[in-house]
mmCIF file of the N, C-alpha and C atoms, coordinates in Angstrom:
data_MODEL
# 
_entry.id   MODEL 
# 
loop_
_atom_site.group_PDB 
_atom_site.id 
_atom_site.type_symbol 
_atom_site.label_atom_id 
_atom_site.label_alt_id 
_atom_site.label_comp_id 
_atom_site.label_asym_id 
_atom_site.label_entity_id 
_atom_site.label_seq_id 
_atom_site.pdbx_PDB_ins_code 
_atom_site.Cartn_x 
_atom_site.Cartn_y 
_atom_site.Cartn_z 
_atom_site.occupancy 
_atom_site.B_iso_or_equiv 
_atom_site.pdbx_formal_charge 
_atom_site.auth_seq_id 
_atom_site.auth_comp_id 
_atom_site.auth_asym_id 
_atom_site.auth_atom_id 
_atom_site.pdbx_PDB_model_num 
ATOM 1   N N  . MET A 1 1  ? -50.373 -24.354 36.322 1.00 0.00 ? 1  MET A N  1 
ATOM 2   C CA . MET A 1 1  ? -50.926 -25.683 36.495 1.00 0.00 ? 1  MET A CA 1 
ATOM 3   C C  . MET A 1 1  ? -50.006 -26.750 35.911 1.00 0.00 ? 1  MET A C  1 
ATOM 4   N N  . GLN A 1 2  ? -49.450 -26.475 34.720 1.00 0.00 ? 2  GLN A N  1 
ATOM 5   C CA . GLN A 1 2  ? -48.561 -27.461 34.107 1.00 0.00 ? 2  GLN A CA 1 
ATOM 6   C C  . GLN A 1 2  ? -47.310 -27.699 34.946 1.00 0.00 ? 2  GLN A C  1 
ATOM 7   N N  . LEU A 1 3  ? -46.824 -26.656 35.602 1.00 0.00 ? 3  LEU A N  1 
ATOM 8   C CA . LEU A 1 3  ? -45.644 -26.791 36.451 1.00 0.00 ? 3  LEU A CA 1 
ATOM 9   C C  . LEU A 1 3  ? -45.930 -27.709 37.636 1.00 0.00 ? 3  LEU A C  1 
ATOM 10  N N  . THR A 1 4  ? -47.099 -27.566 38.221 1.00 0.00 ? 4  THR A N  1 
ATOM 11  C CA . THR A 1 4  ? -47.493 -28.418 39.345 1.00 0.00 ? 4  THR A CA 1 
ATOM 12  C C  . THR A 1 4  ? -47.603 -29.871 38.905 1.00 0.00 ? 4  THR A C  1 
ATOM 13  N N  . ILE A 1 5  ? -48.240 -30.098 37.780 1.00 0.00 ? 5  ILE A N  1 
ATOM 14  C CA . ILE A 1 5  ? -48.376 -31.461 37.249 1.00 0.00 ? 5  ILE A CA 1 
ATOM 15  C C  . ILE A 1 5  ? -47.005 -32.054 36.973 1.00 0.00 ? 5  ILE A C  1 
ATOM 16  N N  . THR A 1 6  ? -46.125 -31.263 36.396 1.00 0.00 ? 6  THR A N  1 
ATOM 17  C CA . THR A 1 6  ? -44.780 -31.749 36.075 1.00 0.00 ? 6  THR A CA 1 
ATOM 18  C C  . THR A 1 6  ? -44.028 -32.147 37.339 1.00 0.00 ? 6  THR A C  1 
ATOM 19  N N  . PHE A 1 7  ? -44.104 -31.329 38.387 1.00 0.00 ? 7  PHE A N  1 
ATOM 20  C CA . PHE A 1 7  ? -43.402 -31.650 39.630 1.00 0.00 ? 7  PHE A CA 1 
ATOM 21  C C  . PHE A 1 7  ? -43.996 -32.870 40.320 1.00 0.00 ? 7  PHE A C  1 
ATOM 22  N N  . ILE A 1 8  ? -45.297 -33.043 40.248 1.00 0.00 ? 8  ILE A N  1 
ATOM 23  C CA . ILE A 1 8  ? -45.925 -34.238 40.827 1.00 0.00 ? 8  ILE A CA 1 
ATOM 24  C C  . ILE A 1 8  ? -45.465 -35.488 40.088 1.00 0.00 ? 8  ILE A C  1 
ATOM 25  N N  . ILE A 1 9  ? -45.473 -35.431 38.768 1.00 0.00 ? 9  ILE A N  1 
ATOM 26  C CA . ILE A 1 9  ? -45.018 -36.578 37.970 1.00 0.00 ? 9  ILE A CA 1 
ATOM 27  C C  . ILE A 1 9  ? -43.545 -36.852 38.232 1.00 0.00 ? 9  ILE A C  1 
ATOM 28  N N  . LEU A 1 10 ? -42.739 -35.805 38.330 1.00 0.00 ? 10 LEU A N  1 
ATOM 29  C CA . LEU A 1 10 ? -41.314 -35.962 38.608 1.00 0.00 ? 10 LEU A CA 1 
ATOM 30  C C  . LEU A 1 10 ? -41.094 -36.613 39.968 1.00 0.00 ? 10 LEU A C  1 
ATOM 31  N N  . GLY A 1 11 ? -41.844 -36.173 40.967 1.00 0.00 ? 11 GLY A N  1 
ATOM 32  C CA . GLY A 1 11 ? -41.711 -36.757 42.301 1.00 0.00 ? 11 GLY A CA 1 
ATOM 33  C C  . GLY A 1 11 ? -42.075 -38.236 42.326 1.00 0.00 ? 11 GLY A C  1 
ATOM 34  N N  . ILE A 1 12 ? -43.176 -38.580 41.670 1.00 0.00 ? 12 ILE A N  1 
ATOM 35  C CA . ILE A 1 12 ? -43.586 -39.989 41.609 1.00 0.00 ? 12 ILE A CA 1 
ATOM 36  C C  . ILE A 1 12 ? -42.559 -40.807 40.841 1.00 0.00 ? 12 ILE A C  1 
ATOM 37  N N  . THR A 1 13 ? -42.038 -40.238 39.759 1.00 0.00 ? 13 THR A N  1 
ATOM 38  C CA . THR A 1 13 ? -41.032 -40.936 38.958 1.00 0.00 ? 13 THR A CA 1 
ATOM 39  C C  . THR A 1 13 ? -39.776 -41.199 39.776 1.00 0.00 ? 13 THR A C  1 
ATOM 40  N N  . ILE A 1 14 ? -39.303 -40.194 40.502 1.00 0.00 ? 14 ILE A N  1 
ATOM 41  C CA . ILE A 1 14 ? -38.110 -40.371 41.337 1.00 0.00 ? 14 ILE A CA 1 
ATOM 42  C C  . ILE A 1 14 ? -38.360 -41.432 42.406 1.00 0.00 ? 14 ILE A C  1 
ATOM 43  N N  . LEU A 1 15 ? -39.530 -41.393 43.022 1.00 0.00 ? 15 LEU A N  1 
ATOM 44  C CA . LEU A 1 15 ? -39.882 -42.382 44.042 1.00 0.00 ? 15 LEU A CA 1 
ATOM 45  C C  . LEU A 1 15 ? -39.875 -43.796 43.459 1.00 0.00 ? 15 LEU A C  1 
ATOM 46  N N  . LEU A 1 16 ? -40.435 -43.954 42.267 1.00 0.00 ? 16 LEU A N  1 
ATOM 47  C CA . LEU A 1 16 ? -40.454 -45.278 41.634 1.00 0.00 ? 16 LEU A CA 1 
ATOM 48  C C  . LEU A 1 16 ? -39.052 -45.729 41.229 1.00 0.00 ? 16 LEU A C  1 
ATOM 49  N N  . PHE A 1 17 ? -38.206 -44.793 40.801 1.00 0.00 ? 17 PHE A N  1 
ATOM 50  C CA . PHE A 1 17 ? -36.818 -45.151 40.490 1.00 0.00 ? 17 PHE A CA 1 
ATOM 51  C C  . PHE A 1 17 ? -36.074 -45.603 41.751 1.00 0.00 ? 17 PHE A C  1 
ATOM 52  N N  . ILE A 1 18 ? -36.297 -44.912 42.861 1.00 0.00 ? 18 ILE A N  1 
ATOM 53  C CA . ILE A 1 18 ? -35.598 -45.242 44.106 1.00 0.00 ? 18 ILE A CA 1 
ATOM 54  C C  . ILE A 1 18 ? -36.051 -46.586 44.655 1.00 0.00 ? 18 ILE A C  1 
ATOM 55  N N  . THR A 1 19 ? -37.365 -46.833 44.656 1.00 0.00 ? 19 THR A N  1 
ATOM 56  C CA . THR A 1 19 ? -37.873 -48.087 45.222 1.00 0.00 ? 19 THR A CA 1 
ATOM 57  C C  . THR A 1 19 ? -37.567 -49.290 44.345 1.00 0.00 ? 19 THR A C  1 
ATOM 58  N N  . ASN A 1 20 ? -37.388 -49.064 43.059 1.00 0.00 ? 20 ASN A N  1 
ATOM 59  C CA . ASN A 1 20 ? -37.017 -50.119 42.117 1.00 0.00 ? 20 ASN A CA 1 
ATOM 60  C C  . ASN A 1 20 ? -38.041 -51.266 42.089 1.00 0.00 ? 20 ASN A C  1 
ATOM 61  N N  . ARG A 1 21 ? -39.298 -50.962 42.330 1.00 0.00 ? 21 ARG A N  1 
ATOM 62  C CA . ARG A 1 21 ? -40.347 -51.981 42.266 1.00 0.00 ? 21 ARG A CA 1 
ATOM 63  C C  . ARG A 1 21 ? -40.841 -52.195 40.838 1.00 0.00 ? 21 ARG A C  1 
ATOM 64  N N  . VAL A 1 22 ? -40.700 -51.168 40.026 1.00 0.00 ? 22 VAL A N  1 
ATOM 65  C CA . VAL A 1 22 ? -41.107 -51.226 38.621 1.00 0.00 ? 22 VAL A CA 1 
ATOM 66  C C  . VAL A 1 22 ? -39.852 -51.001 37.792 1.00 0.00 ? 22 VAL A C  1 
ATOM 67  N N  . ARG A 1 23 ? -39.735 -51.705 36.670 1.00 0.00 ? 23 ARG A N  1 
ATOM 68  C CA . ARG A 1 23 ? -38.557 -51.556 35.816 1.00 0.00 ? 23 ARG A CA 1 
ATOM 69  C C  . ARG A 1 23 ? -38.365 -50.095 35.418 1.00 0.00 ? 23 ARG A C  1 
ATOM 70  N N  . ALA A 1 24 ? -37.110 -49.670 35.356 1.00 0.00 ? 24 ALA A N  1 
ATOM 71  C CA . ALA A 1 24 ? -36.782 -48.271 35.094 1.00 0.00 ? 24 ALA A CA 1 
ATOM 72  C C  . ALA A 1 24 ? -37.278 -47.816 33.722 1.00 0.00 ? 24 ALA A C  1 
ATOM 73  N N  . ASP A 1 25 ? -37.170 -48.666 32.711 1.00 0.00 ? 25 ASP A N  1 
ATOM 74  C CA . ASP A 1 25 ? -37.623 -48.267 31.374 1.00 0.00 ? 25 ASP A CA 1 
ATOM 75  C C  . ASP A 1 25 ? -39.137 -48.089 31.339 1.00 0.00 ? 25 ASP A C  1 
ATOM 76  N N  . LEU A 1 26 ? -39.857 -48.913 32.085 1.00 0.00 ? 26 LEU A N  1 
ATOM 77  C CA . LEU A 1 26 ? -41.310 -48.787 32.149 1.00 0.00 ? 26 LEU A CA 1 
ATOM 78  C C  . LEU A 1 26 ? -41.720 -47.510 32.892 1.00 0.00 ? 26 LEU A C  1 
ATOM 79  N N  . VAL A 1 27 ? -40.998 -47.188 33.948 1.00 0.00 ? 27 VAL A N  1 
ATOM 80  C CA . VAL A 1 27 ? -41.277 -45.947 34.692 1.00 0.00 ? 27 VAL A CA 1 
ATOM 81  C C  . VAL A 1 27 ? -41.067 -44.740 33.787 1.00 0.00 ? 27 VAL A C  1 
ATOM 82  N N  . ALA A 1 28 ? -39.986 -44.737 33.025 1.00 0.00 ? 28 ALA A N  1 
ATOM 83  C CA . ALA A 1 28 ? -39.692 -43.612 32.135 1.00 0.00 ? 28 ALA A CA 1 
ATOM 84  C C  . ALA A 1 28 ? -40.772 -43.457 31.061 1.00 0.00 ? 28 ALA A C  1 
ATOM 85  N N  . LEU A 1 29 ? -41.184 -44.569 30.469 1.00 0.00 ? 29 LEU A N  1 
ATOM 86  C CA . LEU A 1 29 ? -42.219 -44.502 29.433 1.00 0.00 ? 29 LEU A CA 1 
ATOM 87  C C  . LEU A 1 29 ? -43.570 -44.065 30.008 1.00 0.00 ? 29 LEU A C  1 
ATOM 88  N N  . LEU A 1 30 ? -43.904 -44.555 31.193 1.00 0.00 ? 30 LEU A N  1 
ATOM 89  C CA . LEU A 1 30 ? -45.162 -44.151 31.820 1.00 0.00 ? 30 LEU A CA 1 
ATOM 90  C C  . LEU A 1 30 ? -45.144 -42.672 32.191 1.00 0.00 ? 30 LEU A C  1 
ATOM 91  N N  . SER A 1 31 ? -44.003 -42.181 32.628 1.00 0.00 ? 31 SER A N  1 
ATOM 92  C CA . SER A 1 31 ? -43.882 -40.754 32.940 1.00 0.00 ? 31 SER A CA 1 
ATOM 93  C C  . SER A 1 31 ? -44.072 -39.917 31.689 1.00 0.00 ? 31 SER A C  1 
ATOM 94  N N  . LEU A 1 32 ? -43.459 -40.348 30.605 1.00 0.00 ? 32 LEU A N  1 
ATOM 95  C CA . LEU A 1 32 ? -43.603 -39.641 29.331 1.00 0.00 ? 32 LEU A CA 1 
ATOM 96  C C  . LEU A 1 32 ? -45.055 -39.660 28.860 1.00 0.00 ? 32 LEU A C  1 
ATOM 97  N N  . LEU A 1 33 ? -45.689 -40.804 28.948 1.00 0.00 ? 33 LEU A N  1 
ATOM 98  C CA . LEU A 1 33 ? -47.084 -40.928 28.548 1.00 0.00 ? 33 LEU A CA 1 
ATOM 99  C C  . LEU A 1 33 ? -47.988 -40.042 29.415 1.00 0.00 ? 33 LEU A C  1 
ATOM 100 N N  . THR A 1 34 ? -47.715 -39.989 30.704 1.00 0.00 ? 34 THR A N  1 
ATOM 101 C CA . THR A 1 34 ? -48.506 -39.162 31.611 1.00 0.00 ? 34 THR A CA 1 
ATOM 102 C C  . THR A 1 34 ? -48.380 -37.682 31.267 1.00 0.00 ? 34 THR A C  1 
ATOM 103 N N  . LEU A 1 35 ? -47.164 -37.251 30.917 1.00 0.00 ? 35 LEU A N  1 
ATOM 104 C CA . LEU A 1 35 ? -46.969 -35.862 30.516 1.00 0.00 ? 35 LEU A CA 1 
ATOM 105 C C  . LEU A 1 35 ? -47.745 -35.529 29.244 1.00 0.00 ? 35 LEU A C  1 
ATOM 106 N N  . VAL A 1 36 ? -47.859 -36.489 28.338 1.00 0.00 ? 36 VAL A N  1 
ATOM 107 C CA . VAL A 1 36 ? -48.633 -36.269 27.113 1.00 0.00 ? 36 VAL A CA 1 
ATOM 108 C C  . VAL A 1 36 ? -50.125 -36.243 27.428 1.00 0.00 ? 36 VAL A C  1 
ATOM 109 N N  . VAL A 1 37 ? -50.584 -37.142 28.291 1.00 0.00 ? 37 VAL A N  1 
ATOM 110 C CA . VAL A 1 37 ? -52.006 -37.208 28.642 1.00 0.00 ? 37 VAL A CA 1 
ATOM 111 C C  . VAL A 1 37 ? -52.468 -35.913 29.308 1.00 0.00 ? 37 VAL A C  1 
ATOM 112 N N  . PHE A 1 38 ? -51.618 -35.340 30.160 1.00 0.00 ? 38 PHE A N  1 
ATOM 113 C CA . PHE A 1 38 ? -51.979 -34.092 30.831 1.00 0.00 ? 38 PHE A CA 1 
ATOM 114 C C  . PHE A 1 38 ? -51.632 -32.859 30.001 1.00 0.00 ? 38 PHE A C  1 
ATOM 115 N N  . LYS A 1 39 ? -51.243 -33.071 28.747 1.00 0.00 ? 39 LYS A N  1 
ATOM 116 C CA . LYS A 1 39 ? -50.960 -32.003 27.787 1.00 0.00 ? 39 LYS A CA 1 
ATOM 117 C C  . LYS A 1 39 ? -49.843 -31.058 28.224 1.00 0.00 ? 39 LYS A C  1 
ATOM 118 N N  . VAL A 1 40 ? -48.891 -31.602 28.985 1.00 0.00 ? 40 VAL A N  1 
ATOM 119 C CA . VAL A 1 40 ? -47.688 -30.844 29.315 1.00 0.00 ? 40 VAL A CA 1 
ATOM 120 C C  . VAL A 1 40 ? -46.756 -30.880 28.108 1.00 0.00 ? 40 VAL A C  1 
ATOM 121 N N  . LEU A 1 41 ? -46.731 -32.018 27.420 1.00 0.00 ? 41 LEU A N  1 
ATOM 122 C CA . LEU A 1 41 ? -45.961 -32.190 26.184 1.00 0.00 ? 41 LEU A CA 1 
ATOM 123 C C  . LEU A 1 41 ? -46.904 -32.544 25.048 1.00 0.00 ? 41 LEU A C  1 
ATOM 124 N N  . THR A 1 42 ? -46.538 -32.123 23.857 1.00 0.00 ? 42 THR A N  1 
ATOM 125 C CA . THR A 1 42 ? -47.270 -32.575 22.676 1.00 0.00 ? 42 THR A CA 1 
ATOM 126 C C  . THR A 1 42 ? -46.704 -33.939 22.280 1.00 0.00 ? 42 THR A C  1 
ATOM 127 N N  . PRO A 1 43 ? -47.452 -34.725 21.523 1.00 0.00 ? 43 PRO A N  1 
ATOM 128 C CA . PRO A 1 43 ? -46.913 -36.018 21.092 1.00 0.00 ? 43 PRO A CA 1 
ATOM 129 C C  . PRO A 1 43 ? -45.607 -35.886 20.306 1.00 0.00 ? 43 PRO A C  1 
ATOM 130 N N  . SER A 1 44 ? -45.490 -34.856 19.486 1.00 0.00 ? 44 SER A N  1 
ATOM 131 C CA . SER A 1 44 ? -44.245 -34.703 18.726 1.00 0.00 ? 44 SER A CA 1 
ATOM 132 C C  . SER A 1 44 ? -43.071 -34.357 19.645 1.00 0.00 ? 44 SER A C  1 
ATOM 133 N N  . GLU A 1 45 ? -43.314 -33.569 20.685 1.00 0.00 ? 45 GLU A N  1 
ATOM 134 C CA . GLU A 1 45 ? -42.255 -33.273 21.654 1.00 0.00 ? 45 GLU A CA 1 
ATOM 135 C C  . GLU A 1 45 ? -41.866 -34.527 22.424 1.00 0.00 ? 45 GLU A C  1 
ATOM 136 N N  . ALA A 1 46 ? -42.852 -35.342 22.761 1.00 0.00 ? 46 ALA A N  1 
ATOM 137 C CA . ALA A 1 46 ? -42.585 -36.559 23.517 1.00 0.00 ? 46 ALA A CA 1 
ATOM 138 C C  . ALA A 1 46 ? -41.772 -37.557 22.711 1.00 0.00 ? 46 ALA A C  1 
ATOM 139 N N  . LEU A 1 47 ? -42.024 -37.637 21.419 1.00 0.00 ? 47 LEU A N  1 
ATOM 140 C CA . LEU A 1 47 ? -41.329 -38.607 20.575 1.00 0.00 ? 47 LEU A CA 1 
ATOM 141 C C  . LEU A 1 47 ? -40.007 -38.086 20.021 1.00 0.00 ? 47 LEU A C  1 
ATOM 142 N N  . ALA A 1 48 ? -39.742 -36.807 20.169 1.00 0.00 ? 48 ALA A N  1 
ATOM 143 C CA . ALA A 1 48 ? -38.525 -36.212 19.616 1.00 0.00 ? 48 ALA A CA 1 
ATOM 144 C C  . ALA A 1 48 ? -37.260 -36.823 20.217 1.00 0.00 ? 48 ALA A C  1 
ATOM 145 N N  . GLY A 1 49 ? -37.302 -37.204 21.477 1.00 0.00 ? 49 GLY A N  1 
ATOM 146 C CA . GLY A 1 49 ? -36.121 -37.772 22.119 1.00 0.00 ? 49 GLY A CA 1 
ATOM 147 C C  . GLY A 1 49 ? -35.714 -39.120 21.568 1.00 0.00 ? 49 GLY A C  1 
ATOM 148 N N  . PHE A 1 50 ? -36.627 -39.837 20.957 1.00 0.00 ? 50 PHE A N  1 
ATOM 149 C CA . PHE A 1 50 ? -36.310 -41.163 20.440 1.00 0.00 ? 50 PHE A CA 1 
ATOM 150 C C  . PHE A 1 50 ? -35.449 -41.117 19.185 1.00 0.00 ? 50 PHE A C  1 
ATOM 151 N N  . SER A 1 51 ? -35.270 -39.946 18.606 1.00 0.00 ? 51 SER A N  1 
ATOM 152 C CA . SER A 1 51 ? -34.387 -39.840 17.447 1.00 0.00 ? 51 SER A CA 1 
ATOM 153 C C  . SER A 1 51 ? -32.933 -39.697 17.877 1.00 0.00 ? 51 SER A C  1 
ATOM 154 N N  . ASN A 1 52 ? -32.692 -39.526 19.155 1.00 0.00 ? 52 ASN A N  1 
ATOM 155 C CA . ASN A 1 52 ? -31.337 -39.398 19.682 1.00 0.00 ? 52 ASN A CA 1 
ATOM 156 C C  . ASN A 1 52 ? -30.691 -40.781 19.777 1.00 0.00 ? 52 ASN A C  1 
ATOM 157 N N  . SER A 1 53 ? -29.460 -40.899 19.335 1.00 0.00 ? 53 SER A N  1 
ATOM 158 C CA . SER A 1 53 ? -28.778 -42.194 19.323 1.00 0.00 ? 53 SER A CA 1 
ATOM 159 C C  . SER A 1 53 ? -28.526 -42.728 20.734 1.00 0.00 ? 53 SER A C  1 
ATOM 160 N N  . VAL A 1 54 ? -28.398 -41.854 21.723 1.00 0.00 ? 54 VAL A N  1 
ATOM 161 C CA . VAL A 1 54 ? -28.180 -42.300 23.097 1.00 0.00 ? 54 VAL A CA 1 
ATOM 162 C C  . VAL A 1 54 ? -29.408 -43.049 23.607 1.00 0.00 ? 54 VAL A C  1 
ATOM 163 N N  . VAL A 1 55 ? -30.591 -42.577 23.283 1.00 0.00 ? 55 VAL A N  1 
ATOM 164 C CA . VAL A 1 55 ? -31.819 -43.248 23.702 1.00 0.00 ? 55 VAL A CA 1 
ATOM 165 C C  . VAL A 1 55 ? -31.892 -44.639 23.080 1.00 0.00 ? 55 VAL A C  1 
ATOM 166 N N  . ILE A 1 56 ? -31.530 -44.741 21.823 1.00 0.00 ? 56 ILE A N  1 
ATOM 167 C CA . ILE A 1 56 ? -31.527 -46.051 21.152 1.00 0.00 ? 56 ILE A CA 1 
ATOM 168 C C  . ILE A 1 56 ? -30.527 -46.990 21.808 1.00 0.00 ? 56 ILE A C  1 
ATOM 169 N N  . MET A 1 57 ? -29.361 -46.464 22.172 1.00 0.00 ? 57 MET A N  1 
ATOM 170 C CA . MET A 1 57 ? -28.333 -47.289 22.799 1.00 0.00 ? 57 MET A CA 1 
ATOM 171 C C  . MET A 1 57 ? -28.804 -47.790 24.169 1.00 0.00 ? 57 MET A C  1 
ATOM 172 N N  . ILE A 1 58 ? -29.467 -46.948 24.947 1.00 0.00 ? 58 ILE A N  1 
ATOM 173 C CA . ILE A 1 58 ? -29.979 -47.363 26.252 1.00 0.00 ? 58 ILE A CA 1 
ATOM 174 C C  . ILE A 1 58 ? -31.090 -48.392 26.082 1.00 0.00 ? 58 ILE A C  1 
ATOM 175 N N  . ALA A 1 59 ? -31.964 -48.172 25.132 1.00 0.00 ? 59 ALA A N  1 
ATOM 176 C CA . ALA A 1 59 ? -33.046 -49.128 24.883 1.00 0.00 ? 59 ALA A CA 1 
ATOM 177 C C  . ALA A 1 59 ? -32.478 -50.483 24.465 1.00 0.00 ? 59 ALA A C  1 
ATOM 178 N N  . LYS A 1 60 ? -31.435 -50.459 23.665 1.00 0.00 ? 60 LYS A N  1 
ATOM 179 C CA . LYS A 1 60 ? -30.804 -51.714 23.227 1.00 0.00 ? 60 LYS A CA 1 
ATOM 180 C C  . LYS A 1 60 ? -30.165 -52.424 24.410 1.00 0.00 ? 60 LYS A C  1 
ATOM 181 N N  . HIS A 1 61 ? -29.591 -51.667 25.333 1.00 0.00 ? 61 HIS A N  1 
ATOM 182 C CA . HIS A 1 61 ? -28.969 -52.245 26.509 1.00 0.00 ? 61 HIS A CA 1 
ATOM 183 C C  . HIS A 1 61 ? -30.006 -52.967 27.375 1.00 0.00 ? 61 HIS A C  1 
ATOM 184 N N  . TYR A 1 62 ? -31.177 -52.351 27.572 1.00 0.00 ? 62 TYR A N  1 
ATOM 185 C CA . TYR A 1 62 ? -32.211 -52.959 28.401 1.00 0.00 ? 62 TYR A CA 1 
ATOM 186 C C  . TYR A 1 62 ? -32.870 -54.156 27.738 1.00 0.00 ? 62 TYR A C  1 
ATOM 187 N N  . SER A 1 63 ? -32.806 -54.239 26.427 1.00 0.00 ? 63 SER A N  1 
ATOM 188 C CA . SER A 1 63 ? -33.444 -55.360 25.739 1.00 0.00 ? 63 SER A CA 1 
ATOM 189 C C  . SER A 1 63 ? -32.597 -56.626 25.776 1.00 0.00 ? 63 SER A C  1 
ATOM 190 N N  . LEU A 1 64 ? -31.345 -56.514 26.172 1.00 0.00 ? 64 LEU A N  1 
ATOM 191 C CA . LEU A 1 64 ? -30.465 -57.691 26.206 1.00 0.00 ? 64 LEU A CA 1 
ATOM 192 C C  . LEU A 1 64 ? -30.685 -58.520 27.397 1.00 0.00 ? 64 LEU A C  1 
# 
């Protein structure tokens, strides 16, 4: 079941990235939140990526 949910979220995320109707950073955060809501990821797993310096650098780029 989790695999199906993950692929559905991935498909919607890719579609939203391609159409560019919603900002890319918002799409990424909503996808992450959706994975947590459906219990595919734990909150600690979801937040673990934010300790990576590359994520901080990308976030800083979008805030400019």
